[in-house]
Backbone bond lengths (Angstrom), bond angles and torsions (degrees), N, CA, C in turn:
res aa  C-N    CA-C-N  psi(-1)  N-CA   C-N-CA  omega(-1)  CA-C   N-CA-C  phi
1 M - - - 1.427 - - 1.505 109.60 -
2 N 1.332 114.36 138.46 1.499 117.84 179.81 1.499 111.87 -92.89
3 A 1.262 117.13 -174.32 1.478 123.51 -172.85 1.536 109.54 -75.67
4 R 1.291 117.66 -16.83 1.500 115.75 -178.52 1.510 110.70 -79.65
5 G 1.243 121.41 -20.70 1.467 122.71 176.77 1.477 113.19 105.58
6 L 1.308 114.04 173.10 1.519 118.72 -174.77 1.503 110.41 -71.08
7 G 1.319 119.98 -35.98 1.474 122.56 -179.98 1.463 113.90 -58.45
8 S 1.295 118.98 -41.55 1.473 121.70 -178.51 1.542 108.44 -73.22
9 E 1.300 121.44 -30.07 1.447 124.99 176.90 1.502 110.14 -62.86
10 L 1.305 115.25 -48.76 1.522 119.39 178.77 1.534 111.72 -65.21
11 K 1.269 114.23 -37.41 1.514 116.84 179.69 1.533 109.68 -70.13
12 D 1.305 117.40 -38.75 1.499 119.88 178.98 1.536 112.39 -71.12
13 S 1.302 117.93 -27.38 1.477 120.26 -173.98 1.512 114.46 -79.69
14 I 1.334 116.30 -15.61 1.487 119.29 -178.78 1.523 108.04 -99.72
15 P 1.337 117.88 115.73 1.471 118.87 177.71 1.509 111.88 -64.15
16 V 1.324 119.25 152.53 1.436 124.03 -174.29 1.574 107.48 -71.65
17 A 1.303 117.55 -33.18 1.501 119.07 -179.60 1.463 113.70 -60.25
18 E 1.327 115.78 -30.36 1.511 118.91 -179.29 1.504 111.25 -73.87
19 L 1.358 117.38 -21.53 1.452 119.12 179.48 1.512 112.25 -83.26
20 S 1.310 118.29 -11.86 1.480 118.57 177.70 1.476 110.19 -73.33
21 A 1.340 118.35 167.13 1.422 124.47 -174.87 1.522 109.35 -88.17
22 S 1.328 120.22 58.38 1.412 119.40 177.77 1.548 111.34 -130.23
23 G 1.227 118.43 30.06 1.435 125.43 179.28 1.522 113.25 -104.33
24 P 1.272 117.68 -167.13 1.477 122.63 174.21 1.538 115.30 -65.26
25 F 1.361 113.90 -21.24 1.446 117.03 -179.42 1.530 111.59 -105.05
26 E 1.299 115.10 32.33 1.536 120.43 -177.14 1.510 108.24 -65.96
27 S 1.283 116.35 136.65 1.502 121.47 175.87 1.480 108.01 -96.46
28 H 1.299 119.39 155.60 1.462 125.35 -177.83 1.567 108.30 -77.01
29 D 1.271 117.14 128.46 1.468 120.96 -179.36 1.475 108.97 -93.44
30 L 1.359 116.82 102.55 1.457 121.93 -177.17 1.492 112.43 -63.98
31 L 1.323 119.69 -39.17 1.470 121.66 -177.24 1.498 112.62 -64.33
32 R 1.328 118.15 -34.53 1.400 122.45 -177.03 1.557 113.70 -90.64
33 K 1.308 115.78 -41.43 1.495 120.65 -172.40 1.436 113.68 -105.07
34 G 1.325 119.12 -17.72 1.461 120.03 -176.19 1.563 109.70 82.27
35 F 1.324 114.64 -175.56 1.474 119.10 -179.39 1.483 108.69 -72.27
36 S 1.336 120.21 143.01 1.405 127.13 176.81 1.516 109.07 -87.91
37 C 1.324 117.82 142.92 1.465 124.11 -179.23 1.535 104.67 -94.36
38 V 1.332 115.06 108.17 1.480 118.81 -179.72 1.454 111.00 -75.84
39 K 1.312 122.45 -24.86 1.434 125.58 -176.87 1.539 109.11 -62.96
40 N 1.336 120.79 -36.84 1.437 123.99 -178.97 1.568 110.98 -73.30
41 E 1.292 118.85 -23.87 1.431 121.48 -177.11 1.552 112.45 -90.03
42 L 1.304 117.23 -7.28 1.507 118.63 -176.43 1.514 109.28 -81.28
43 L 1.297 114.46 144.38 1.461 121.34 172.98 1.523 111.07 -90.73
44 P 1.329 120.42 152.57 1.437 120.89 179.13 1.515 110.99 -57.73
45 S 1.339 116.22 136.57 1.458 118.25 -178.99 1.529 113.47 -86.46
46 H 1.302 116.43 -13.95 1.474 119.00 179.09 1.512 107.42 -130.99
47 P 1.361 116.58 145.27 1.445 121.90 179.32 1.495 116.18 -55.63
48 L 1.339 116.08 -31.97 1.465 120.35 -177.80 1.530 115.15 -89.69
49 E 1.312 117.83 0.34 1.446 122.33 -177.41 1.472 112.85 -62.88
50 L 1.349 118.51 -44.38 1.462 122.16 178.57 1.512 109.39 -65.01
51 S 1.297 117.68 -41.43 1.475 120.08 179.50 1.500 111.14 -61.57
52 E 1.325 116.73 -39.75 1.495 120.60 178.02 1.522 113.38 -67.62
53 K 1.326 117.04 -33.64 1.439 120.88 179.32 1.533 109.74 -68.44
54 N 1.338 116.32 -35.58 1.469 119.53 -178.18 1.471 113.97 -97.24
55 F 1.321 117.82 18.41 1.471 121.35 -171.19 1.533 111.59 -65.14
56 Q 1.376 117.84 -45.61 1.435 119.97 -179.32 1.542 112.59 -64.94
57 L 1.361 115.72 -39.38 1.432 120.18 178.88 1.521 110.03 -64.22
58 N 1.321 116.25 -43.86 1.504 119.03 179.67 1.486 110.84 -67.62
59 Q 1.302 119.22 -38.06 1.512 122.05 175.80 1.524 110.96 -59.51
60 D 1.306 113.19 -46.86 1.530 119.21 -177.64 1.521 110.11 -63.75
61 K 1.343 117.31 -43.15 1.487 118.22 174.99 1.510 114.61 -58.98
62 M 1.317 113.02 -42.47 1.456 116.24 179.49 1.495 114.06 -66.31
63 N 1.364 115.25 -38.12 1.506 119.77 179.38 1.532 109.05 -68.62
64 F 1.330 117.93 -40.55 1.499 118.80 -179.73 1.507 108.47 -67.89
65 S 1.373 121.68 -37.98 1.459 119.48 179.77 1.548 110.00 -66.84
66 T 1.369 113.93 -35.89 1.501 114.66 176.74 1.503 111.75 -66.57
67 L 1.314 117.21 -40.04 1.462 121.43 178.05 1.578 108.90 -63.03
68 R 1.275 116.57 -42.83 1.440 120.42 -178.90 1.545 111.19 -63.12
69 N 1.337 116.22 -38.41 1.446 119.18 -177.61 1.557 109.18 -74.24
70 I 1.325 118.25 -34.58 1.438 120.81 -179.22 1.466 114.24 -82.70
71 Q 1.320 120.01 -47.87 1.476 126.48 -169.08 1.510 112.46 -105.89
72 G 1.309 118.89 -9.59 1.486 119.47 -172.80 1.489 112.35 97.84
73 L 1.332 111.89 -179.02 1.454 119.60 -173.59 1.520 110.38 -73.17
74 F 1.319 119.91 -27.01 1.438 125.31 -172.04 1.524 114.18 -64.96
75 A 1.341 116.97 -39.81 1.471 121.35 -175.17 1.568 112.73 -63.10
76 P 1.294 118.53 -52.88 1.432 117.70 -179.24 1.536 113.10 -65.99
77 L 1.370 116.14 -34.32 1.479 118.05 176.38 1.507 112.24 -63.66
78 K 1.362 117.91 -41.12 1.433 123.14 -179.50 1.554 108.18 -63.58
79 L 1.366 117.02 -45.54 1.420 117.51 -176.77 1.570 111.61 -67.43
80 Q 1.362 115.42 -35.13 1.452 116.16 178.43 1.519 111.52 -67.18
81 M 1.380 117.61 -38.46 1.456 120.03 -179.68 1.544 110.63 -65.73
82 E 1.324 116.31 -41.91 1.446 121.65 178.44 1.518 110.41 -63.86
83 F 1.292 117.92 -42.92 1.463 122.42 178.05 1.543 110.90 -62.69
84 K 1.311 119.75 -42.39 1.454 121.78 178.79 1.578 107.54 -66.84
85 A 1.271 120.31 -37.41 1.504 122.14 177.45 1.489 111.92 -61.79
86 V 1.317 115.28 -44.26 1.519 120.39 178.03 1.475 111.03 -65.55
87 Q 1.337 115.94 -43.51 1.453 122.03 179.72 1.504 108.96 -61.17
88 Q 1.324 121.39 -42.90 1.437 123.12 -177.46 1.561 108.18 -69.35
89 Q 1.308 115.07 -35.25 1.518 119.47 177.55 1.536 108.38 -63.41
90 K 1.320 115.86 -40.85 1.469 119.32 179.73 1.550 109.28 -65.82
91 L 1.333 119.02 -37.69 1.449 120.66 179.69 1.493 110.74 -66.47
92 N 1.342 118.17 -32.92 1.464 123.24 -179.27 1.553 111.87 -81.97
93 K 1.316 116.12 -11.60 1.481 126.57 178.52 1.486 110.09 49.67
94 Q 1.322 116.62 48.88 1.430 122.01 178.32 1.519 112.89 -86.07
95 T 1.320 114.73 -32.05 1.453 118.53 -179.80 1.530 109.23 -123.43
96 H 1.334 115.44 157.87 1.447 120.03 177.99 1.516 110.23 -99.49
97 K 1.258 121.00 -0.15 1.464 126.86 -176.07 1.555 112.06 -92.64
98 C 1.333 116.56 4.40 1.447 119.73 -172.84 1.487 113.37 -60.49
99 E 1.325 118.37 -34.59 1.508 120.15 -179.07 1.541 109.66 -64.26
100 K 1.306 115.93 -38.24 1.466 120.25 174.34 1.489 111.51 -67.83
101 C 1.297 118.71 -35.71 1.484 122.11 176.94 1.521 110.01 -64.21
102 F 1.332 118.34 -38.12 1.504 120.00 179.31 1.498 109.56 -68.23
103 S 1.348 117.54 -37.49 1.442 118.45 -178.23 1.508 112.62 -63.40
104 V 1.324 117.84 -25.49 1.492 123.68 177.87 1.455 110.08 -63.42
105 F 1.357 119.59 -38.09 1.432 123.87 -177.28 1.510 118.08 -77.59
106 Q 1.313 115.52 -7.29 1.441 117.82 177.05 1.521 109.15 -79.11
107 F 1.285 117.53 134.09 1.437 124.00 -175.09 1.489 112.10 -76.49
C-alpha cells in the first residue's frame, strides 16, 4: 500500500472507459436515442405466429402460381399490374371506391 491510501489505489485501478455505459449493463439513453420500441424486439411466442402473419402473402403466391400454371404467364402479371394501379389510386385518394376495387382482386 502506498502513502495515498487504499481508496486511491481502488480509484486508480479502474479505467475510466469501464465506467462508461458501454458494457453489458448499458442503460437506454432516452435523451439521445428516444424511446425504444419493445414490440420490434419481441420474438414470436407461438411457432405458428410467423405463418399467420404471412398468410395473405403465401395465399397470393399460391394463387398466382396456380393461375400461371393454368392460364400462362399473362394472367398473374395482368392481375398484379391492375392491383398496383388500384393501390396507387388509393394512395392518391382520388376515388372513394377503392375499397370496392380491392375486394375485386381477392380470389
